[in-house]
C-alpha positions, 0 to 999 in steps of 0.5 A: 498762809502760803503754799511752797510750789515747785516753781518760784510763783507762790499763792497766797491764801485769801485772809480768813475772818476770825469767825469762820473755823479754818478749813481743811481743804485749804491747802489741797485747794491752794494746790490744786490751783498751783498744779493748774498754773504749773501745767497750764499757764503757759497755754492758757495765756497763748490762748487768751493772747489769740483771742485779745491780741495783746500778751499784757492783756492776756495775763492780766486775764489769766492772773485774774482767772488764777485769783478767782480759783483761788477765792473761790470755796470748794474746786473738789466737785469738778471733774475736769479742773483744766476745762473749767480753767479754760471755760473762766478765762474765755468767759472772762476775755469775752467780758473784756472784749465787751468792754473794750468795745463800750470804750471804744464806741463812747464819745470823746470827753469834751475839748477842754480849753484848759491851756494845761491840757494842750500838748506841748510842741516838744510834743508834736515835734516829737511825735512826728519824728517818731513817726518817721522812724517807724515809716522808714522802718516800714519801707525796709520790710517786705510789702506784704508785712508793712501793709498788713501792719498798716492795716491792722495797726493804724487802720485798726482792721481785723485781722480776718478781714486783712487775710481776706483782702491780702489772700493769706491765712489769717495766721500768715497775716498775724506772723507779718503784724508781730514781724512788723511790730518788732522791726519797728520797735528795734528800729526806733529805740535803736535809732533813739541810743546815742 
């Protein structure tokens, strides 16, 4: 059973087992989740993006939260569904960040002697060409912009540490990094087109 909404997105109820009696609250439950989506989705993704530094990860976690809400038995007892939605998203992002740290701290897999696993010379050549394009694009940017990019993307440093070192606000560092990323992406793709 699907619930129609004003937006182009549709939420589907999870399939019921045949032995379960139909629940009269199901349409109201799905409508509450749909309303939360319509009214708070953009703000939720923005919050998650700030926490995770990735729009893709933010959208994925937001989607997981909505799915969990849909599969919950009853949301009628919630006094503030919006606060519950955001709390679920924050908890989910904390779990995601913990997993990311664990994965980063795992030792790398043993080096394989398999010749098929070795990168091809063409891949090395392509990677070298891409790196030269990125370097050229970074030289076109203001010094602070390219420095913030290098510290965050290449050295993997946190925005707060970069802000302290560069004597800028964290927001300004994020702006410089995103500007540099957009510029590099634009230059690399523009150079590839014939």
